[in-house]
N, C-alpha and C positions, 0 to 999 in steps of 0.2 A: 809616179801614180799607187803604185803595192803598199811605197813605202806609208804612206801620210792616209792610205785605211788600213793603216794596223797600228799606224802612232796612232789616231780618232779609236779605234778600236781597245787599243791600249788605254784609255784617259777617261771612257764610258764604260767599261768594264770595275770601272777601278771605280766607282761615282754607285755602284752593285749593291757591289757589301755592303755600302755604309748603311747606319743602324743611327736612324734618328737617335740625339739624344732627351733626356725629361730635363731639357732647366726649372732653376729653382725656380718662385717667387722672388719678386724684394723680396720681404716678410719675411717671410723660410729663410730666404739668405740668414735676411740681418737676425731673426731666430733659432739662430743654430750658433752665428757667433757669439751671439749671447748665450749661449748653453755650455757651448765653451771659454768662454772667459769667464762665467763667470768667483772663480775661486779668487781669480786675480782682483791684490787689490786696486793695483800699480803698477807700472812699468817705465824705463827713460829706455831710448832709443837711439841709434843714430841714421841718421838717413843717408842717400845720398840719388843726385832721381837725371837722366842726359835723357832730353831732349833736341833731334833729329832738326831743327830753325830750315837747313834747306841741304835737301838729298843732293844734287850736285854737286853744293857747293864743299861738301860734309862738315857744315861747320851745327857745330854741339853747342849747348844753353847747357851751366850743366847749375840746382844748387847744391846747394848739401842744408844738416843742420845736425840739430833734437827735441826728439818728439821729447813729450812727460805724456804719460796718462793717467787717470784717478778711477778708479770703479762709478765713485758717481755720473763724469761722462762727462766731466772735467780735464779737454785736451791744450796741449797748446805745444803750438812750434816754434823754436829759434833756430831761422836762419847766420849759418854762420858766414857762406854763400849765396848772397850775396845780403853782406849784412847788417846786421839789420832790420827785419823783416820781418812780422813774426803774428800766428794766428793765432788765436785763441777762441773753448767754447769752452762754456759753461755746464756740456749738454739740453739746452737749450738754443743759444743766441749764436753764432761765427761772428766773430772780429776779426 
């Protein structure tokens, strides 16, 4: 019983010192990102995403490809795996 009480005390005392985090609003985050990247006219990047689809079986779904960006808000994601998938945006509409 003493061990359980001690463990509960340790767990609760750790949360007492936790500080509140001041999260930015989504609009503030977008503004900060635009400010940080305003000097970049374009970029190309390789990407890879792994998603656990079933934790017990440890099944993982993987996708990868290349992202192309232009400062006008144009973005293109070309997927190599699975091949043929494509996401495109002109800065206003996402296809």
